PDB file of N, H, CA, C and O in Angstrom:
ATOM      1  N   ASN A   1    -135.166 -59.443 -49.314  1.00  0.00           N
ATOM      2  CA  ASN A   1    -134.139 -60.447 -49.449  1.00  0.00           C
ATOM      3  C   ASN A   1    -134.321 -61.275 -50.725  1.00  0.00           C
ATOM      4  O   ASN A   1    -133.342 -61.632 -51.380  1.00  0.00           O
ATOM      5  N   ALA A   2    -135.557 -61.573 -51.068  1.00  0.00           N
ATOM      6  H   ALA A   2    -136.352 -61.282 -50.536  1.00  0.00           H
ATOM      7  CA  ALA A   2    -135.809 -62.365 -52.275  1.00  0.00           C
ATOM      8  C   ALA A   2    -135.334 -61.632 -53.523  1.00  0.00           C
ATOM      9  O   ALA A   2    -134.757 -62.240 -54.425  1.00  0.00           O
ATOM     10  N   ILE A   3    -135.575 -60.333 -53.573  1.00  0.00           N
ATOM     11  H   ILE A   3    -136.043 -59.839 -52.841  1.00  0.00           H
ATOM     12  CA  ILE A   3    -135.148 -59.549 -54.726  1.00  0.00           C
ATOM     13  C   ILE A   3    -133.628 -59.486 -54.796  1.00  0.00           C
ATOM     14  O   ILE A   3    -133.049 -59.634 -55.872  1.00  0.00           O
ATOM     15  N   ARG A   4    -132.977 -59.267 -53.652  1.00  0.00           N
ATOM     16  H   ARG A   4    -133.447 -59.148 -52.778  1.00  0.00           H
ATOM     17  CA  ARG A   4    -131.510 -59.229 -53.640  1.00  0.00           C
ATOM     18  C   ARG A   4    -130.927 -60.565 -54.092  1.00  0.00           C
ATOM     19  O   ARG A   4    -129.958 -60.597 -54.850  1.00  0.00           O
ATOM     20  N   PHE A   5    -131.516 -61.664 -53.630  1.00  0.00           N
ATOM     21  H   PHE A   5    -132.303 -61.637 -53.014  1.00  0.00           H
ATOM     22  CA  PHE A   5    -131.049 -62.989 -54.025  1.00  0.00           C
ATOM     23  C   PHE A   5    -131.193 -63.179 -55.536  1.00  0.00           C
ATOM     24  O   PHE A   5    -130.259 -63.627 -56.203  1.00  0.00           O
ATOM     25  N   ALA A   6    -132.365 -62.837 -56.069  1.00  0.00           N
ATOM     26  H   ALA A   6    -133.123 -62.473 -55.527  1.00  0.00           H
ATOM     27  CA  ALA A   6    -132.599 -62.996 -57.506  1.00  0.00           C
ATOM     28  C   ALA A   6    -131.637 -62.143 -58.323  1.00  0.00           C
ATOM     29  O   ALA A   6    -131.078 -62.603 -59.319  1.00  0.00           O
ATOM     30  N   MET A   7    -131.449 -60.905 -57.897  1.00  0.00           N
ATOM     31  H   MET A   7    -131.903 -60.531 -57.088  1.00  0.00           H
ATOM     32  CA  MET A   7    -130.555 -60.019 -58.642  1.00  0.00           C
ATOM     33  C   MET A   7    -129.113 -60.503 -58.594  1.00  0.00           C
ATOM     34  O   MET A   7    -128.363 -60.314 -59.552  1.00  0.00           O
ATOM     35  N   SER A   8    -128.716 -61.127 -57.486  1.00  0.00           N
ATOM     36  H   SER A   8    -129.325 -61.281 -56.707  1.00  0.00           H
ATOM     37  CA  SER A   8    -127.348 -61.651 -57.410  1.00  0.00           C
ATOM     38  C   SER A   8    -127.156 -62.834 -58.362  1.00  0.00           C
ATOM     39  O   SER A   8    -126.055 -63.050 -58.868  1.00  0.00           O
ATOM     40  N   LYS A   9    -128.208 -63.587 -58.603  1.00  0.00           N
ATOM     41  H   LYS A   9    -129.102 -63.411 -58.192  1.00  0.00           H
ATOM     42  CA  LYS A   9    -128.128 -64.723 -59.523  1.00  0.00           C
ATOM     43  C   LYS A   9    -128.275 -64.292 -60.979  1.00  0.00           C
ATOM     44  O   LYS A   9    -127.679 -64.901 -61.867  1.00  0.00           O
ATOM     45  N   LEU A  10    -129.068 -63.242 -61.233  1.00  0.00           N
ATOM     46  H   LEU A  10    -129.552 -62.747 -60.512  1.00  0.00           H
ATOM     47  CA  LEU A  10    -129.319 -62.801 -62.608  1.00  0.00           C
ATOM     48  C   LEU A  10    -128.203 -61.917 -63.150  1.00  0.00           C
ATOM     49  O   LEU A  10    -127.910 -61.952 -64.346  1.00  0.00           O
ATOM     50  N   GLY A  11    -127.590 -61.137 -62.298  1.00  0.00           N
ATOM     51  H   GLY A  11    -127.828 -61.108 -61.327  1.00  0.00           H
ATOM     52  CA  GLY A  11    -126.510 -60.262 -62.734  1.00  0.00           C
ATOM     53  C   GLY A  11    -126.993 -58.866 -63.086  1.00  0.00           C
ATOM     54  O   GLY A  11    -128.188 -58.626 -63.256  1.00  0.00           O
ATOM     55  N   GLU A  12    -126.051 -57.964 -63.191  1.00  0.00           N
ATOM     56  H   GLU A  12    -125.080 -58.159 -63.053  1.00  0.00           H
ATOM     57  CA  GLU A  12    -126.352 -56.555 -63.451  1.00  0.00           C
ATOM     58  C   GLU A  12    -126.930 -56.308 -64.848  1.00  0.00           C
ATOM     59  O   GLU A  12    -127.738 -55.397 -65.028  1.00  0.00           O
ATOM     60  N   ASP A  13    -126.526 -57.105 -65.829  1.00  0.00           N
ATOM     61  H   ASP A  13    -125.869 -57.844 -65.683  1.00  0.00           H
ATOM     62  CA  ASP A  13    -126.934 -56.853 -67.208  1.00  0.00           C
ATOM     63  C   ASP A  13    -128.172 -57.654 -67.633  1.00  0.00           C
ATOM     64  O   ASP A  13    -128.452 -57.752 -68.828  1.00  0.00           O
ATOM     65  N   TYR A  14    -128.913 -58.224 -66.684  1.00  0.00           N
ATOM     66  H   TYR A  14    -128.686 -58.144 -65.713  1.00  0.00           H
ATOM     67  CA  TYR A  14    -130.093 -59.034 -67.003  1.00  0.00           C
ATOM     68  C   TYR A  14    -131.203 -58.164 -67.596  1.00  0.00           C
ATOM     69  O   TYR A  14    -131.515 -57.090 -67.083  1.00  0.00           O
ATOM     70  N   THR A  15    -131.777 -58.650 -68.669  1.00  0.00           N
ATOM     71  H   THR A  15    -131.523 -59.523 -69.085  1.00  0.00           H
ATOM     72  CA  THR A  15    -132.985 -58.039 -69.219  1.00  0.00           C
ATOM     73  C   THR A  15    -134.014 -59.153 -69.383  1.00  0.00           C
ATOM     74  O   THR A  15    -133.690 -60.216 -69.913  1.00  0.00           O
ATOM     75  N   PRO A  16    -135.244 -58.926 -68.940  1.00  0.00           N
ATOM     76  CA  PRO A  16    -136.261 -59.977 -69.031  1.00  0.00           C
ATOM     77  C   PRO A  16    -136.616 -60.270 -70.484  1.00  0.00           C
ATOM     78  O   PRO A  16    -136.493 -59.395 -71.341  1.00  0.00           O
ATOM     79  N   PRO A  17    -137.054 -61.488 -70.764  1.00  0.00           N
ATOM     80  CA  PRO A  17    -137.437 -61.827 -72.141  1.00  0.00           C
ATOM     81  C   PRO A  17    -138.670 -61.031 -72.567  1.00  0.00           C
ATOM     82  O   PRO A  17    -139.516 -60.684 -71.743  1.00  0.00           O
ATOM     83  N   THR A  18    -138.754 -60.753 -73.844  1.00  0.00           N
ATOM     84  H   THR A  18    -138.067 -61.035 -74.513  1.00  0.00           H
ATOM     85  CA  THR A  18    -139.907 -60.011 -74.356  1.00  0.00           C
ATOM     86  C   THR A  18    -141.119 -60.912 -74.566  1.00  0.00           C
ATOM     87  O   THR A  18    -142.254 -60.436 -74.604  1.00  0.00           O
ATOM     88  N   LYS A  19    -140.878 -62.209 -74.702  1.00  0.00           N
ATOM     89  H   LYS A  19    -139.956 -62.596 -74.672  1.00  0.00           H
ATOM     90  CA  LYS A  19    -141.971 -63.151 -74.922  1.00  0.00           C
ATOM     91  C   LYS A  19    -141.758 -64.366 -74.022  1.00  0.00           C
ATOM     92  O   LYS A  19    -140.660 -64.920 -73.966  1.00  0.00           O
ATOM     93  N   ILE A  20    -142.812 -64.773 -73.321  1.00  0.00           N
ATOM     94  H   ILE A  20    -143.704 -64.323 -73.367  1.00  0.00           H
ATOM     95  CA  ILE A  20    -142.743 -65.950 -72.453  1.00  0.00           C
ATOM     96  C   ILE A  20    -143.650 -67.025 -73.038  1.00  0.00           C
ATOM     97  O   ILE A  20    -144.825 -66.775 -73.309  1.00  0.00           O
ATOM     98  N   VAL A  21    -143.108 -68.208 -73.228  1.00  0.00           N
ATOM     99  H   VAL A  21    -142.154 -68.411 -73.007  1.00  0.00           H
ATOM    100  CA  VAL A  21    -143.870 -69.345 -73.744  1.00  0.00           C
ATOM    101  C   VAL A  21    -143.929 -70.387 -72.621  1.00  0.00           C
ATOM    102  O   VAL A  21    -142.991 -71.167 -72.453  1.00  0.00           O
ATOM    103  N   PRO A  22    -145.027 -70.405 -71.851  1.00  0.00           N
ATOM    104  CA  PRO A  22    -145.088 -71.256 -70.665  1.00  0.00           C
ATOM    105  C   PRO A  22    -144.840 -72.740 -70.925  1.00  0.00           C
ATOM    106  O   PRO A  22    -144.169 -73.391 -70.124  1.00  0.00           O
ATOM    107  N   HIS A  23    -145.364 -73.296 -72.024  1.00  0.00           N
ATOM    108  H   HIS A  23    -145.910 -72.767 -72.675  1.00  0.00           H
ATOM    109  CA  HIS A  23    -145.205 -74.743 -72.245  1.00  0.00           C
ATOM    110  C   HIS A  23    -143.762 -75.129 -72.572  1.00  0.00           C
ATOM    111  O   HIS A  23    -143.429 -76.314 -72.571  1.00  0.00           O
ATOM    112  N   GLU A  24    -142.907 -74.153 -72.851  1.00  0.00           N
ATOM    113  H   GLU A  24    -143.178 -73.190 -72.852  1.00  0.00           H
ATOM    114  CA  GLU A  24    -141.491 -74.436 -73.096  1.00  0.00           C
ATOM    115  C   GLU A  24    -140.633 -74.237 -71.844  1.00  0.00           C
ATOM    116  O   GLU A  24    -139.427 -74.483 -71.867  1.00  0.00           O
ATOM    117  N   MET A  25    -141.252 -73.795 -70.769  1.00  0.00           N
ATOM    118  H   MET A  25    -142.232 -73.595 -70.750  1.00  0.00           H
ATOM    119  CA  MET A  25    -140.524 -73.529 -69.521  1.00  0.00           C
ATOM    120  C   MET A  25    -140.422 -74.801 -68.686  1.00  0.00           C
ATOM    121  O   MET A  25    -141.202 -75.733 -68.886  1.00  0.00           O
ATOM    122  N   PRO A  26    -139.468 -74.853 -67.750  1.00  0.00           N
ATOM    123  CA  PRO A  26    -139.402 -75.989 -66.831  1.00  0.00           C
ATOM    124  C   PRO A  26    -140.677 -76.075 -65.993  1.00  0.00           C
ATOM    125  O   PRO A  26    -141.376 -75.080 -65.799  1.00  0.00           O
ATOM    126  N   PHE A  27    -140.966 -77.283 -65.498  1.00  0.00           N
ATOM    127  H   PHE A  27    -140.398 -78.091 -65.655  1.00  0.00           H
ATOM    128  CA  PHE A  27    -142.193 -77.493 -64.727  1.00  0.00           C
ATOM    129  C   PHE A  27    -142.286 -76.553 -63.532  1.00  0.00           C
ATOM    130  O   PHE A  27    -143.366 -76.048 -63.226  1.00  0.00           O
ATOM    131  N   SER A  28    -141.167 -76.314 -62.853  1.00  0.00           N
ATOM    132  H   SER A  28    -140.289 -76.724 -63.102  1.00  0.00           H
ATOM    133  CA  SER A  28    -141.204 -75.452 -61.670  1.00  0.00           C
ATOM    134  C   SER A  28    -141.635 -74.028 -62.040  1.00  0.00           C
ATOM    135  O   SER A  28    -142.347 -73.377 -61.276  1.00  0.00           O
ATOM    136  N   CYS A  29    -141.211 -73.554 -63.191  1.00  0.00           N
ATOM    137  H   CYS A  29    -140.632 -74.083 -63.812  1.00  0.00           H
ATOM    138  CA  CYS A  29    -141.620 -72.218 -63.644  1.00  0.00           C
ATOM    139  C   CYS A  29    -143.097 -72.198 -64.025  1.00  0.00           C
ATOM    140  O   CYS A  29    -143.806 -71.229 -63.753  1.00  0.00           O
ATOM    141  N   GLN A  30    -143.548 -73.270 -64.654  1.00  0.00           N
ATOM    142  H   GLN A  30    -142.972 -74.057 -64.875  1.00  0.00           H
ATOM    143  CA  GLN A  30    -144.972 -73.366 -64.988  1.00  0.00           C
ATOM    144  C   GLN A  30    -145.808 -73.379 -63.716  1.00  0.00           C
ATOM    145  O   GLN A  30    -146.864 -72.749 -63.655  1.00  0.00           O
ATOM    146  N   TRP A  31    -145.335 -74.096 -62.701  1.00  0.00           N
ATOM    147  H   TRP A  31    -144.478 -74.608 -62.751  1.00  0.00           H
ATOM    148  CA  TRP A  31    -146.067 -74.177 -61.439  1.00  0.00           C
ATOM    149  C   TRP A  31    -146.180 -72.814 -60.772  1.00  0.00           C
ATOM    150  O   TRP A  31    -147.267 -72.433 -60.339  1.00  0.00           O
ATOM    151  N   ILE A  32    -145.068 -72.066 -60.679  1.00  0.00           N
ATOM    152  H   ILE A  32    -144.185 -72.376 -61.031  1.00  0.00           H
ATOM    153  CA  ILE A  32    -145.122 -70.779 -59.989  1.00  0.00           C
ATOM    154  C   ILE A  32    -145.993 -69.793 -60.756  1.00  0.00           C
ATOM    155  O   ILE A  32    -146.664 -68.962 -60.145  1.00  0.00           O
ATOM    156  N   LEU A  33    -145.995 -69.870 -62.089  1.00  0.00           N
ATOM    157  H   LEU A  33    -145.449 -70.545 -62.586  1.00  0.00           H
ATOM    158  CA  LEU A  33    -146.883 -69.004 -62.868  1.00  0.00           C
ATOM    159  C   LEU A  33    -148.346 -69.377 -62.662  1.00  0.00           C
ATOM    160  O   LEU A  33    -149.212 -68.504 -62.610  1.00  0.00           O
ATOM    161  N   SER A  34    -148.621 -70.671 -62.546  1.00  0.00           N
ATOM    162  H   SER A  34    -147.917 -71.380 -62.589  1.00  0.00           H
ATOM    163  CA  SER A  34    -149.981 -71.116 -62.262  1.00  0.00           C
ATOM    164  C   SER A  34    -150.440 -70.622 -60.887  1.00  0.00           C
ATOM    165  O   SER A  34    -151.563 -70.143 -60.730  1.00  0.00           O
ATOM    166  N   ALA A  35    -149.566 -70.746 -59.913  1.00  0.00           N
ATOM    167  H   ALA A  35    -148.654 -71.135 -60.041  1.00  0.00           H
ATOM    168  CA  ALA A  35    -149.895 -70.264 -58.566  1.00  0.00           C
ATOM    169  C   ALA A  35    -150.094 -68.750 -58.573  1.00  0.00           C
ATOM    170  O   ALA A  35    -150.967 -68.233 -57.875  1.00  0.00           O
ATOM    171  N   LEU A  36    -149.290 -68.043 -59.356  1.00  0.00           N
ATOM    172  H   LEU A  36    -148.581 -68.463 -59.923  1.00  0.00           H
ATOM    173  CA  LEU A  36    -149.447 -66.590 -59.472  1.00  0.00           C
ATOM    174  C   LEU A  36    -150.785 -66.241 -60.097  1.00  0.00           C
ATOM    175  O   LEU A  36    -151.463 -65.324 -59.634  1.00  0.00           O
ATOM    176  N   ASN A  37    -151.177 -66.959 -61.145  1.00  0.00           N
ATOM    177  H   ASN A  37    -150.626 -67.704 -61.522  1.00  0.00           H
ATOM    178  CA  ASN A  37    -152.472 -66.704 -61.782  1.00  0.00           C
ATOM    179  C   ASN A  37    -153.614 -66.906 -60.808  1.00  0.00           C
ATOM    180  O   ASN A  37    -154.572 -66.133 -60.811  1.00  0.00           O
ATOM    181  N   LYS A  38    -153.530 -67.938 -59.971  1.00  0.00           N
ATOM    182  H   LYS A  38    -152.751 -68.566 -59.969  1.00  0.00           H
ATOM    183  CA  LYS A  38    -154.569 -68.168 -58.961  1.00  0.00           C
ATOM    184  C   LYS A  38    -154.602 -67.038 -57.937  1.00  0.00           C
ATOM    185  O   LYS A  38    -155.676 -66.599 -57.524  1.00  0.00           O
ATOM    186  N   ALA A  39    -153.430 -66.573 -57.531  1.00  0.00           N
ATOM    187  H   ALA A  39    -152.558 -66.930 -57.866  1.00  0.00           H
ATOM    188  CA  ALA A  39    -153.362 -65.466 -56.572  1.00  0.00           C
ATOM    189  C   ALA A  39    -153.923 -64.186 -57.190  1.00  0.00           C
ATOM    190  O   ALA A  39    -154.608 -63.416 -56.518  1.00  0.00           O
ATOM    191  N   ILE A  40    -153.631 -63.964 -58.460  1.00  0.00           N
ATOM    192  H   ILE A  40    -153.074 -64.590 -59.006  1.00  0.00           H
ATOM    193  CA  ILE A  40    -154.171 -62.780 -59.143  1.00  0.00           C
ATOM    194  C   ILE A  40    -155.692 -62.848 -59.210  1.00  0.00           C
ATOM    195  O   ILE A  40    -156.373 -61.862 -58.928  1.00  0.00           O
ATOM    196  N   ALA A  41    -156.224 -64.008 -59.581  1.00  0.00           N
ATOM    197  H   ALA A  41    -155.670 -64.809 -59.810  1.00  0.00           H
ATOM    198  CA  ALA A  41    -157.678 -64.165 -59.658  1.00  0.00           C
ATOM    199  C   ALA A  41    -158.329 -63.921 -58.299  1.00  0.00           C
ATOM    200  O   ALA A  41    -159.360 -63.253 -58.215  1.00  0.00           O
ATOM    201  N   ARG A  42    -157.740 -64.451 -57.250  1.00  0.00           N
ATOM    202  H   ARG A  42    -156.902 -64.993 -57.318  1.00  0.00           H
ATOM    203  CA  ARG A  42    -158.278 -64.244 -55.898  1.00  0.00           C
ATOM    204  C   ARG A  42    -158.183 -62.775 -55.498  1.00  0.00           C
ATOM    205  O   ARG A  42    -159.106 -62.234 -54.890  1.00  0.00           O
ATOM    206  N   THR A  43    -157.083 -62.136 -55.834  1.00  0.00           N
ATOM    207  H   THR A  43    -156.332 -62.576 -56.329  1.00  0.00           H
ATOM    208  CA  THR A  43    -156.905 -60.723 -55.507  1.00  0.00           C
ATOM    209  C   THR A  43    -157.936 -59.856 -56.227  1.00  0.00           C
ATOM    210  O   THR A  43    -158.560 -58.990 -55.614  1.00  0.00           O
ATOM    211  N   VAL A  44    -158.111 -60.089 -57.512  1.00  0.00           N
ATOM    212  H   VAL A  44    -157.604 -60.793 -58.010  1.00  0.00           H
ATOM    213  CA  VAL A  44    -159.080 -59.311 -58.286  1.00  0.00           C
ATOM    214  C   VAL A  44    -160.490 -59.528 -57.746  1.00  0.00           C
ATOM    215  O   VAL A  44    -161.244 -58.572 -57.565  1.00  0.00           O
ATOM    216  N   SER A  45    -160.842 -60.777 -57.492  1.00  0.00           N
ATOM    217  H   SER A  45    -160.230 -61.553 -57.639  1.00  0.00           H
ATOM    218  CA  SER A  45    -162.162 -61.087 -56.952  1.00  0.00           C
ATOM    219  C   SER A  45    -162.384 -60.401 -55.603  1.00  0.00           C
ATOM    220  O   SER A  45    -163.458 -59.857 -55.344  1.00  0.00           O
ATOM    221  N   SER A  46    -161.369 -60.430 -54.757  1.00  0.00           N
ATOM    222  H   SER A  46    -160.497 -60.871 -54.967  1.00  0.00           H
ATOM    223  CA  SER A  46    -161.477 -59.806 -53.441  1.00  0.00           C
ATOM    224  C   SER A  46    -161.593 -58.295 -53.550  1.00  0.00           C
ATOM    225  O   SER A  46    -162.372 -57.678 -52.823  1.00  0.00           O
ATOM    226  N   LEU A  47    -160.835 -57.699 -54.440  1.00  0.00           N
ATOM    227  H   LEU A  47    -160.203 -58.200 -55.031  1.00  0.00           H
ATOM    228  CA  LEU A  47    -160.918 -56.249 -54.627  1.00  0.00           C
ATOM    229  C   LEU A  47    -162.287 -55.836 -55.173  1.00  0.00           C
ATOM    230  O   LEU A  47    -162.835 -54.809 -54.771  1.00  0.00           O
ATOM    231  N   GLU A  48    -162.832 -56.632 -56.081  1.00  0.00           N
ATOM    232  H   GLU A  48    -162.387 -57.466 -56.408  1.00  0.00           H
ATOM    233  CA  GLU A  48    -164.152 -56.324 -56.636  1.00  0.00           C
ATOM    234  C   GLU A  48    -165.241 -56.388 -55.581  1.00  0.00           C
ATOM    235  O   GLU A  48    -166.244 -55.681 -55.673  1.00  0.00           O
ATOM    236  N   SER A  49    -165.047 -57.238 -54.575  1.00  0.00           N
ATOM    237  H   SER A  49    -164.232 -57.813 -54.500  1.00  0.00           H
ATOM    238  CA  SER A  49    -166.040 -57.338 -53.500  1.00  0.00           C
ATOM    239  C   SER A  49    -165.645 -56.499 -52.282  1.00  0.00           C
ATOM    240  O   SER A  49    -166.225 -56.643 -51.206  1.00  0.00           O
ATOM    241  N   TYR A  50    -164.659 -55.626 -52.461  1.00  0.00           N
ATOM    242  H   TYR A  50    -164.188 -55.509 -53.335  1.00  0.00           H
ATOM    243  CA  TYR A  50    -164.183 -54.723 -51.402  1.00  0.00           C
ATOM    244  C   TYR A  50    -163.678 -55.458 -50.174  1.00  0.00           C
ATOM    245  O   TYR A  50    -163.756 -54.939 -49.060  1.00  0.00           O
ATOM    246  N   ASP A  51    -163.164 -56.659 -50.370  1.00  0.00           N
ATOM    247  H   ASP A  51    -163.102 -57.081 -51.275  1.00  0.00           H
ATOM    248  CA  ASP A  51    -162.568 -57.433 -49.275  1.00  0.00           C
ATOM    249  C   ASP A  51    -161.051 -57.240 -49.344  1.00  0.00           C
ATOM    250  O   ASP A  51    -160.319 -58.115 -49.805  1.00  0.00           O
ATOM    251  N   PHE A  52    -160.601 -56.082 -48.879  1.00  0.00           N
ATOM    252  H   PHE A  52    -161.196 -55.370 -48.504  1.00  0.00           H
ATOM    253  CA  PHE A  52    -159.207 -55.689 -49.026  1.00  0.00           C
ATOM    254  C   PHE A  52    -158.259 -56.571 -48.220  1.00  0.00           C
ATOM    255  O   PHE A  52    -157.118 -56.799 -48.623  1.00  0.00           O
ATOM    256  N   SER A  53    -158.727 -57.053 -47.103  1.00  0.00           N
ATOM    257  H   SER A  53    -159.653 -56.868 -46.775  1.00  0.00           H
ATOM    258  CA  SER A  53    -157.895 -57.939 -46.281  1.00  0.00           C
ATOM    259  C   SER A  53    -157.583 -59.228 -47.031  1.00  0.00           C
ATOM    260  O   SER A  53    -156.440 -59.685 -47.033  1.00  0.00           O
ATOM    261  N   ASP A  54    -158.579 -59.807 -47.658  1.00  0.00           N
ATOM    262  H   ASP A  54    -159.507 -59.435 -47.657  1.00  0.00           H
ATOM    263  CA  ASP A  54    -158.368 -61.043 -48.412  1.00  0.00           C
ATOM    264  C   ASP A  54    -157.480 -60.798 -49.629  1.00  0.00           C
ATOM    265  O   ASP A  54    -156.669 -61.652 -49.987  1.00  0.00           O
ATOM    266  N   ALA A  55    -157.627 -59.642 -50.263  1.00  0.00           N
ATOM    267  H   ALA A  55    -158.286 -58.948 -49.972  1.00  0.00           H
ATOM    268  CA  ALA A  55    -156.775 -59.305 -51.408  1.00  0.00           C
ATOM    269  C   ALA A  55    -155.320 -59.219 -50.975  1.00  0.00           C
ATOM    270  O   ALA A  55    -154.438 -59.758 -51.643  1.00  0.00           O
ATOM    271  N   ALA A  56    -155.070 -58.550 -49.873  1.00  0.00           N
ATOM    272  H   ALA A  56    -155.786 -58.112 -49.330  1.00  0.00           H
ATOM    273  CA  ALA A  56    -153.701 -58.431 -49.370  1.00  0.00           C
ATOM    274  C   ALA A  56    -153.155 -59.792 -48.953  1.00  0.00           C
ATOM    275  O   ALA A  56    -151.983 -60.086 -49.185  1.00  0.00           O
ATOM    276  N   THR A  57    -153.982 -60.608 -48.350  1.00  0.00           N
ATOM    277  H   THR A  57    -154.934 -60.368 -48.162  1.00  0.00           H
ATOM    278  CA  THR A  57    -153.565 -61.947 -47.931  1.00  0.00           C
ATOM    279  C   THR A  57    -153.197 -62.800 -49.137  1.00  0.00           C
ATOM    280  O   THR A  57    -152.228 -63.557 -49.081  1.00  0.00           O
ATOM    281  N   ALA A  58    -153.944 -62.693 -50.213  1.00  0.00           N
ATOM    282  H   ALA A  58    -154.732 -62.078 -50.258  1.00  0.00           H
ATOM    283  CA  ALA A  58    -153.656 -63.477 -51.424  1.00  0.00           C
ATOM    284  C   ALA A  58    -152.285 -63.116 -51.985  1.00  0.00           C
ATOM    285  O   ALA A  58    -151.506 -63.998 -52.347  1.00  0.00           O
ATOM    286  N   VAL A  59    -151.994 -61.830 -52.057  1.00  0.00           N
ATOM    287  H   VAL A  59    -152.626 -61.114 -51.763  1.00  0.00           H
ATOM    288  CA  VAL A  59    -150.698 -61.385 -52.583  1.00  0.00           C
ATOM    289  C   VAL A  59    -149.574 -61.819 -51.645  1.00  0.00           C
ATOM    290  O   VAL A  59    -148.567 -62.374 -52.084  1.00  0.00           O
ATOM    291  N   TYR A  60    -149.755 -61.561 -50.359  1.00  0.00           N
ATOM    292  H   TYR A  60    -150.573 -61.109 -50.003  1.00  0.00           H
ATOM    293  CA  TYR A  60    -148.722 -61.895 -49.373  1.00  0.00           C
ATOM    294  C   TYR A  60    -148.477 -63.399 -49.328  1.00  0.00           C
ATOM    295  O   TYR A  60    -147.330 -63.842 -49.277  1.00  0.00           O
ATOM    296  N   SER A  61    -149.536 -64.174 -49.347  1.00  0.00           N
ATOM    297  H   SER A  61    -150.469 -63.814 -49.389  1.00  0.00           H
ATOM    298  CA  SER A  61    -149.399 -65.634 -49.274  1.00  0.00           C
ATOM    299  C   SER A  61    -148.629 -66.174 -50.466  1.00  0.00           C
ATOM    300  O   SER A  61    -147.769 -67.042 -50.316  1.00  0.00           O
ATOM    301  N   TRP A  62    -148.938 -65.659 -51.655  1.00  0.00           N
ATOM    302  H   TRP A  62    -149.637 -64.954 -51.777  1.00  0.00           H
ATOM    303  CA  TRP A  62    -148.192 -66.115 -52.829  1.00  0.00           C
ATOM    304  C   TRP A  62    -146.723 -65.743 -52.688  1.00  0.00           C
ATOM    305  O   TRP A  62    -145.852 -66.588 -52.895  1.00  0.00           O
ATOM    306  N   TRP A  63    -146.434 -64.504 -52.342  1.00  0.00           N
ATOM    307  H   TRP A  63    -147.141 -63.818 -52.173  1.00  0.00           H
ATOM    308  CA  TRP A  63    -145.042 -64.041 -52.244  1.00  0.00           C
ATOM    309  C   TRP A  63    -144.277 -64.833 -51.194  1.00  0.00           C
ATOM    310  O   TRP A  63    -143.200 -65.361 -51.472  1.00  0.00           O
ATOM    311  N   GLN A  64    -144.836 -64.915 -49.977  1.00  0.00           N
ATOM    312  H   GLN A  64    -145.710 -64.486 -49.751  1.00  0.00           H
ATOM    313  CA  GLN A  64    -144.104 -65.510 -48.860  1.00  0.00           C
ATOM    314  C   GLN A  64    -144.056 -67.037 -48.925  1.00  0.00           C
ATOM    315  O   GLN A  64    -142.991 -67.639 -48.794  1.00  0.00           O
ATOM    316  N   PHE A  65    -145.213 -67.649 -49.127  1.00  0.00           N
ATOM    317  H   PHE A  65    -146.078 -67.159 -49.233  1.00  0.00           H
ATOM    318  CA  PHE A  65    -145.299 -69.102 -48.947  1.00  0.00           C
ATOM    319  C   PHE A  65    -145.094 -69.906 -50.225  1.00  0.00           C
ATOM    320  O   PHE A  65    -144.828 -71.106 -50.150  1.00  0.00           O
ATOM    321  N   GLN A  66    -145.208 -69.294 -51.372  1.00  0.00           N
ATOM    322  H   GLN A  66    -145.424 -68.320 -51.433  1.00  0.00           H
ATOM    323  CA  GLN A  66    -144.976 -70.041 -52.598  1.00  0.00           C
ATOM    324  C   GLN A  66    -143.707 -69.584 -53.300  1.00  0.00           C
ATOM    325  O   GLN A  66    -142.847 -70.407 -53.614  1.00  0.00           O
ATOM    326  N   LEU A  67    -143.577 -68.301 -53.548  1.00  0.00           N
ATOM    327  H   LEU A  67    -144.275 -67.632 -53.294  1.00  0.00           H
ATOM    328  CA  LEU A  67    -142.376 -67.832 -54.242  1.00  0.00           C
ATOM    329  C   LEU A  67    -141.135 -67.955 -53.361  1.00  0.00           C
ATOM    330  O   LEU A  67    -140.152 -68.579 -53.763  1.00  0.00           O
ATOM    331  N   CYS A  68    -141.169 -67.377 -52.184  1.00  0.00           N
ATOM    332  H   CYS A  68    -141.967 -66.870 -51.857  1.00  0.00           H
ATOM    333  CA  CYS A  68    -139.966 -67.363 -51.330  1.00  0.00           C
ATOM    334  C   CYS A  68    -139.674 -68.715 -50.656  1.00  0.00           C
ATOM    335  O   CYS A  68    -138.523 -69.150 -50.613  1.00  0.00           O
ATOM    336  N   ASP A  69    -140.703 -69.368 -50.139  1.00  0.00           N
ATOM    337  H   ASP A  69    -141.638 -69.014 -50.174  1.00  0.00           H
ATOM    338  CA  ASP A  69    -140.485 -70.609 -49.412  1.00  0.00           C
ATOM    339  C   ASP A  69    -140.251 -71.825 -50.312  1.00  0.00           C
ATOM    340  O   ASP A  69    -139.457 -72.702 -49.971  1.00  0.00           O
ATOM    341  N   VAL A  70    -140.932 -71.883 -51.446  1.00  0.00           N
ATOM    342  H   VAL A  70    -141.578 -71.171 -51.723  1.00  0.00           H
ATOM    343  CA  VAL A  70    -140.878 -73.072 -52.278  1.00  0.00           C
ATOM    344  C   VAL A  70    -140.036 -72.860 -53.528  1.00  0.00           C
ATOM    345  O   VAL A  70    -139.104 -73.620 -53.789  1.00  0.00           O
ATOM    346  N   PHE A  71    -140.355 -71.853 -54.284  1.00  0.00           N
ATOM    347  H   PHE A  71    -141.113 -71.236 -54.072  1.00  0.00           H
ATOM    348  CA  PHE A  71    -139.725 -71.652 -55.582  1.00  0.00           C
ATOM    349  C   PHE A  71    -138.288 -71.198 -55.421  1.00  0.00           C
ATOM    350  O   PHE A  71    -137.596 -70.977 -56.415  1.00  0.00           O
TER     351      PHE A  71
END
């Protein structure tokens, strides 16, 4: 549902930017990227220690509780 919602707002001809400059983005975009970076770090750390459950939880938690619920 999140992808369908985003695509309906972006349109059929949307192409992502080739360069992202975080300090020029709105605060909400900076926040979600920061939360994503934390989730990535937790996922990588969990995968390196073979804690696959925690890695999956980190990805799911970011997607469900931060991107979909808040952002």
